[in-house]
KEKE-706973 format. One record per atom (N, C-alpha, C, O, CB): residue number from 1; x, y, z; residue in one letter; atom name. Coordinates in pm, whole numbers. Glycine has a CB too. Example, Ala and Ser with C-alpha at 12.3 -4.5 7.8 and 13.67 -1.06 7.14 Angstrom:
// residues 2
   resi       xx       yy       zz   resn   name
      1     1319     -569      780      A      N
      1     1230     -450      780      A     CA
      1     1320     -330      780      A      C
      1     1424     -332      846      A      O
      1     1131     -447      905      A     CB
      2     1285     -225      708      S      N
      2     1367     -106      714      S     CA
      2     1290        3      787      S      C
      2     1341      114      804      S      O
      2     1408      -60      572      S     CB
END
This chain:
// residues 89
   resi       xx       yy       zz   resn   name
      1       38      408    -1329      M      N
      1      205      406    -1338      M     CA
      1      230      344    -1354      M      C
      1      202      224    -1351      M      O
      1      289      425    -1274      M     CB
      2      368      468    -1402      D      N
      2      458      334    -1562      D     CA
      2      583      323    -1525      D      C
      2      639      408    -1455      D      O
      2      480      398    -1765      D     CB
      3      669      159    -1593      R      N
      3      760      139    -1527      R     CA
      3      858      244    -1442      R      C
      3      851      210    -1325      R      O
      3      810       78    -1603      R     CB
      4      905      304    -1450      P      N
      4     1038      418    -1445      P     CA
      4      968      503    -1266      P      C
      4     1035      523    -1164      P      O
      4     1036      578    -1653      P     CB
      5      798      538    -1293      A      N
      5      746      534    -1137      A     CA
      5      812      434    -1072      A      C
      5      916      456    -1010      A      O
      5      594      506    -1116      A     CB
      6      745      293    -1081      M      N
      6      704      174    -1032      M     CA
      6      827      131     -960      M      C
      6      825       55     -864      M      O
      6      650       77    -1138      M     CB
      7      989      211    -1039      A      N
      7     1056      140    -1024      A     CA
      7     1133      265     -850      A      C
      7     1195      246     -745      A      O
      7     1135       94    -1190      A     CB
      8     1083      361     -914      S      N
      8     1201      425     -839      S     CA
      8     1077      423     -595      S      C
      8     1111      452     -480      S      O
      8     1244      686     -973      S     CB
      9      928      361     -673      V      N
      9      848      396     -567      V     CA
      9      881      251     -476      V      C
      9      855      219     -361      V      O
      9      677      431     -616      V     CB
     10      957      178     -596      F      N
     10     1027       69     -543      F     CA
     10     1114       32     -487      F      C
     10     1123      -67     -415      F      O
     10     1043       22     -583      F     CB
     11     1269      186     -543      R      N
     11     1348      128     -473      R     CA
     11     1327      251     -307      R      C
     11     1429      269     -239      R      O
     11     1510      113     -574      R     CB
     12     1225      304     -274      M      N
     12     1165      362     -180      M     CA
     12     1064      220      -97      M      C
     12      963      230      -28      M      O
     12     1080      498     -255      M     CB
     13     1112      141     -123      R      N
     13     1055       54      -34      R     CA
     13     1019      -28      134      R      C
     13      953     -119      184      R      O
     13     1083       13      -83      R     CB
     14     1151      121      180      H      N
     14     1192       97      304      H     CA
     14     1137      276      400      H      C
     14     1120      293      521      H      O
     14     1387       48      286      H     CB
     15     1127      345      322      A      N
     15     1068      453      416      A     CA
     15      994      400      453      A      C
     15      944      288      441      A      O
     15     1021      571      383      A     CB
     16      964      596      574      P      N
     16      842      527      615      P     CA
     16      691      587      601      P      C
     16      647      702      601      P      O
     16      863      501      751      P     CB
     17      635      469      589      A      N
     17      449      538      525      A     CA
     17      355      498      638      A      C
     17      386      460      751      A      O
     17      364      440      347      A     CB
     18      202      520      571      S      N
     18      109      587      632      S     CA
     18      -14      539      567      S      C
     18      -67      613      485      S      O
     18      131      730      629      S     CB
     19      -81      394      600      V      N
     19     -211      372      549      V     CA
     19     -353      405      601      V      C
     19     -354      370      720      V      O
     19     -211      260      536      V     CB
     20     -487      462      562      S      N
     20     -545      554      603      S     CA
     20     -694      439      465      S      C
     20     -663      341      397      S      O
     20     -452      752      583      S     CB
     21     -833      503      472      G      N
     21     -920      425      331      G     CA
     21     -992      280      370      G      C
     21    -1092      216      337      G      O
     21     -794      380      190      G     CB
     22     -872      268      464      V      N
     22     -948      121      466      V     CA
     22    -1055       43      518      V      C
     22     -983      -56      532      V      O
     22     -890       58      495      V     CB
     23    -1127       17      545      R      N
     23    -1215      -47      594      R     CA
     23    -1303     -159      583      R      C
     23    -1317     -245      496      R      O
     23    -1253        9      603      R     CB
     24    -1353     -140      678      S      N
     24    -1406     -302      696      S     CA
     24    -1541     -307      626      S      C
     24    -1625     -219      607      S      O
     24    -1430     -354      870      S     CB
     25    -1537     -472      586      T      N
     25    -1665     -550      486      T     CA
     25    -1760     -585      600      T      C
     25    -1858     -510      600      T      O
     25    -1613     -717      384      T     CB
     26    -1760     -666      686      G      N
     26    -1781     -695      815      G     CA
     26    -1907     -554      850      G      C
     26    -1872     -436      851      G      O
     26    -1614     -698      908      G     CB
     27    -2025     -592      871      Q      N
     27    -2141     -581      919      Q     CA
     27    -2094     -532     1115      Q      C
     27    -2057     -615     1198      Q      O
     27    -2232     -746      876      Q     CB
     28    -2107     -423     1133      G      N
     28    -2087     -384     1275      G     CA
     28    -1968     -361     1337      G      C
     28    -1948     -315     1450      G      O
     28    -2136     -464     1346      G     CB
     29    -1868     -410     1228      Q      N
     29    -1734     -416     1297      Q     CA
     29    -1614     -292     1270      Q      C
     29    -1574     -228     1173      Q      O
     29    -1675     -556     1248      Q     CB
     30    -1588     -297     1387      A      N
     30    -1467      -64     1310      A     CA
     30    -1392     -131     1225      A      C
     30    -1334     -238     1212      A      O
     30    -1293       77     1460      A     CB
     31    -1417       -9     1161      D      N
     31    -1271      -69     1079      D     CA
     31    -1094      -46     1150      D      C
     31    -1043       17     1244      D      O
     31    -1270       30      910      D     CB
     32    -1053     -126     1054      P      N
     32     -901     -166     1070      P     CA
     32     -811       -5     1140      P      C
     32     -804      104     1084      P      O
     32     -832     -222      878      P     CB
     33     -749      -50     1289      I      N
     33     -636      113     1252      I     CA
     33     -529      -78     1246      I      C
     33     -515     -190     1296      I      O
     33     -583      327     1462      I     CB
     34     -465       65     1093      V      N
     34     -343       -9     1031      V     CA
     34     -217       38     1029      V      C
     34     -170      140      978      V      O
     34     -360      -31      908      V     CB
     35     -142      -94     1125      R      N
     35      -14       52     1173      R     CA
     35      141      -62     1061      R      C
     35      153     -184     1057      R      O
     35       38       69     1479      R     CB
     36      204       14     1011      V      N
     36      326      -14      928      V     CA
     36      392       53      965      V      C
     36      377      158     1026      V      O
     36      334       -7      804      V     CB
     37      527      -33      911      R      N
     37      631       62      928      R     CA
     37      694      150      766      R      C
     37      753      256      746      R      O
     37      755      -36     1007      R     CB
     38      656       65      697      S      N
     38      696       87      578      S     CA
     38      600       59      445      S      C
     38      509      -17      412      S      O
     38      807       16      576      S     CB
     39      680      172      388      L      N
     39      655      162      211      L     CA
     39      602       47      179      L      C
     39      480       42      163      L      O
     39      788      167      114      L     CB
     40      686      -78      163      G      N
     40      686     -230      123      G     CA
     40      608     -226      245      G      C
     40      516     -145      236      G      O
     40      834     -337      103      G     CB
     41      614     -280      344      E      N
     41      479     -359      450      E     CA
     41      316     -265      359      E      C
     41      226     -306      286      E      O
     41      506     -282      708      E     CB
     42      355     -113      421      A      N
     42      224      -97      352      A     CA
     42      146     -173      189      A      C
     42       30     -206      168      A      O
     42      238       47      335      A     CB
     43      221     -177      132      I      N
     43      172     -161        9      I     CA
     43      135     -278      -61      I      C
     43       72     -290     -166      I      O
     43      255      -95      -61      I     CB
     44      228     -437       81      R      N
     44      164     -527       88      R     CA
     44       45     -611      192      R      C
     44      -24     -711      173      R      O
     44      242     -567       66      R     CB
     45       56     -530      293      F      N
     45     -108     -484      313      F     CA
     45     -271     -430      238      F      C
     45     -384     -473      259      F      O
     45      -87     -397      373      F     CB
     46     -232     -345      166      V      N
     46     -327     -349       88      V     CA
     46     -332     -407      -19      V      C
     46     -434     -387      -85      V      O
     46     -356     -263       70      V     CB
     47     -223     -499      -78      A      N
     47     -221     -698     -147      A     CA
     47     -330     -736      -94      A      C
     47     -429     -747     -167      A      O
     47      -84     -834      -88      A     CB
     48     -338     -761       24      H      N
     48     -344     -935       70      H     CA
     48     -459     -799      111      H      C
     48     -535     -823       17      H      O
     48     -207    -1079      195      H     CB
     49     -497     -730      150      A      N
     49     -655     -630      244      A     CA
     49     -791     -746      179      A      C
     49     -867     -809      253      A      O
     49     -697     -376      147      A     CB
     50     -792     -750       51      F      N
     50     -906     -746       -4      F     CA
     50     -933     -929       40      F      C
     50     -831     -992       70      F      O
     50     -898     -683     -180      F     CB
     51    -1044     -992       42      P      N
     51    -1171     -924       49      P     CA
     51    -1256     -880      280      P      C
     51    -1349     -850      355      P      O
     51    -1287    -1078      -74      P     CB
     52    -1104     -920      259      Q      N
     52    -1136     -921      401      Q     CA
     52    -1152     -688      470      Q      C
     52    -1187     -632      573      Q      O
     52     -955    -1047      487      Q     CB
     53    -1111     -654      363      Y      N
     53    -1167     -516      391      Y     CA
     53    -1171     -447      304      Y      C
     53    -1084     -470      221      Y      O
     53    -1116     -445      474      Y     CB
     54    -1289     -305      266      D      N
     54    -1283     -291      173      D     CA
     54    -1182     -147      138      D      C
     54    -1185      -42      203      D      O
     54    -1410     -308      143      D     CB
     55    -1094     -176       17      I      N
     55    -1014      -69       30      I     CA
     55    -1015       45     -143      I      C
     55     -913       82     -200      I      O
     55     -852     -150       77      I     CB
     56    -1150       73     -185      S      N
     56    -1199      115     -257      S     CA
     56    -1165      283     -225      S      C
     56    -1197      372     -303      S      O
     56    -1324       53     -259      S     CB
     57    -1088      309      -87      A      N
     57    -1067      467      -66      A     CA
     57     -932      443        4      A      C
     57     -889      535       73      A      O
     57    -1195      561       35      A     CB
     58     -876      352       -5      V      N
     58     -721      340       51      V     CA
     58     -628      456       -1      V      C
     58     -665      519     -100      V      O
     58     -651      195        0      V     CB
     59     -526      482       51      A      N
     59     -396      544        0      A     CA
     59     -298      524       79      A      C
     59     -321      473      188      A      O
     59     -397      679      -21      A     CB
     60     -194      552       49      I      N
     60      -63      538      125      I     CA
     60       24      599       61      I      C
     60       70      602      -53      I      O
     60      -13      410      150      I     CB
     61       45      687      237      I      N
     61      141      820      226      I     CA
     61      280      755      285      I      C
     61      281      671      375      I      O
     61       79      975      332      I     CB
     62      360      791      241      S      N
     62      550      801      250      S     CA
     62      552      879      285      S      C
     62      480      964      234      S      O
     62      660      804      151      S     CB
     63      638      914      403      G      N
     63      751      965      465      G     CA
     63      816     1074      345      G      C
     63      802     1196      347      G      O
     63      856      833      514      G     CB
     64      878     1006      257      D      N
     64      914     1051      159      D     CA
     64      859     1133       31      D      C
     64      790     1084      -59      D      O
     64      951      973      140      D     CB
     65      901     1266       41      P      N
     65      790     1362      -82      P     CA
     65      770     1300     -179      P      C
     65      667     1295     -246      P      O
     65      838     1499     -150      P     CB
     66      891     1238     -197      S      N
     66      947     1260     -385      S     CA
     66      813     1140     -448      S      C
     66      761     1142     -559      S      O
     66     1191     1170     -436      S     CB
     67      782     1025     -313      I      N
     67      712      970     -366      I     CA
     67      512      976     -374      I      C
     67      446      996     -272      I      O
     67      775      877     -324      I     CB
     68      468      961     -466      P      N
     68      371     1056     -457      P     CA
     68      221      943     -376      P      C
     68      235      832     -324      P      O
     68      347     1134     -642      P     CB
     69       71     1034     -395      R      N
     69        8      883     -298      R     CA
     69      -54      834     -333      R      C
     69     -150      866     -402      R      O
     69      -53      872     -188      R     CB
     70      -21      736     -298      L      N
     70      -94      561     -410      L     CA
     70     -144      496     -316      L      C
     70     -122      453     -203      L      O
     70       30      424     -502      L     CB
     71     -290      503     -473      G      N
     71     -438      454     -460      G     CA
     71     -408      280     -481      G      C
     71     -306      218     -511      G      O
     71     -559      537     -600      G     CB
     72     -558      234     -448      G      N
     72     -568       75     -485      G     CA
     72     -502       70     -647      G      C
     72     -388       29     -626      G      O
     72     -758       12     -480      G     CB
     73     -513       86     -757      L      N
     73     -487      101     -881      L     CA
     73     -360       88     -829      L      C
     73     -338      -27     -791      L      O
     73     -537      217     -965      L     CB
     74     -263      170     -814      E      N
     74     -123      225     -757      E     CA
     74      -65       87     -743      E      C
     74       14       26     -815      E      O
     74     -125      323     -601      E     CB
     75     -130       51     -621      V      N
     75     -100      -76     -518      V     CA
     75      -42     -224     -625      V      C
     75       64     -288     -632      V      O
     75     -283     -122     -418      V     CB
     76     -198     -234     -710      K      N
     76     -239     -355     -781      K     CA
     76     -109     -392     -870      K      C
     76      -29     -484     -856      K      O
     76     -379     -328     -873      K     CB
     77     -116     -287     -969      A      N
     77       20     -220    -1052      A     CA
     77       99     -217     -983      A      C
     77       97      -98    -1016      A      O
     77       27      -90    -1108      A     CB
     78      229     -232     -863      L      N
     78      316     -275     -775      L     CA
     78      365     -375     -781      L      C
     78      467     -431     -820      L      O
     78      286     -272     -684      L     CB
     79      210     -403     -700      W      N
     79      220     -572     -688      W     CA
     79      256     -650     -792      W      C
     79      349     -731     -786      W      O
     79       99     -635     -657      W     CB
     80      185     -631     -892      R      N
     80      161     -762    -1029      R     CA
     80      374     -776    -1037      R      C
     80      444     -876    -1049      R      O
     80       37     -657    -1268      R     CB
     81      414     -615    -1023      E      N
     81      545     -615    -1086      E     CA
     81      643     -667    -1032      E      C
     81      733     -735    -1083      E      O
     81      585     -510    -1113      E     CB
     82      621     -623     -887      Y      N
     82      663     -673     -779      Y     CA
     82      687     -777     -696      Y      C
     82      782     -853     -673      Y      O
     82      633     -641     -744      Y     CB
     83      584     -761     -661      G      N
     83      538     -915     -631      G     CA
     83      589     -918     -473      G      C
     83      623     -814     -417      G      O
     83      624    -1051     -747      G     CB
     84      592    -1036     -411      E      N
     84      647    -1028     -236      E     CA
     84      794     -907     -257      E      C
     84      846     -839     -168      E      O
     84      723    -1246     -159      E     CB
     85      812     -911     -334      R      N
     85      979     -879     -299      R     CA
     85      972     -747     -234      R      C
     85     1073     -708     -175      R      O
     85     1092     -867     -443      R     CB
     86      866     -673     -237      W      N
     86      772     -542     -122      W     CA
     86      867     -603       33      W      C
     86      913     -516      106      W      O
     86      509     -584     -102      W     CB
     87      890     -756       70      S      N
     87      916     -732      218      S     CA
     87     1004     -801      185      S      C
     87     1022     -884      273      S      O
     87      830     -761      342      S     CB
     88     1105     -818       61      E      N
     88     1274     -793       97      E     CA
     88     1350     -720      223      E      C
     88     1294     -683      325      E      O
     88     1325     -709      -11      E     CB
     89     1447     -712      203      E      N
     89     1576     -648      303      E     CA
     89     1659     -605      210      E      C
     89     1765     -551      242      E      O
     89     1665     -753      408      E     CB
END
């Protein structure tokens, strides 16, 4: 993901979003149901999910069709670029 695309996603951090593909790493534990309100909250959750959860199949989908589906690699790149600012108003 290039910097202009990351900046576009960051500007849309308040857009509604959902997270899927998060798996529990504990034996016998149910996979979590992730409830987030915004894209920024979803990215923050995924960035902090390891090692409690397996995020190898994670997908963040935004309510805004201009934002592509984000996987683990994109989330890592976005977190490196913007860090805790995902939570700012």
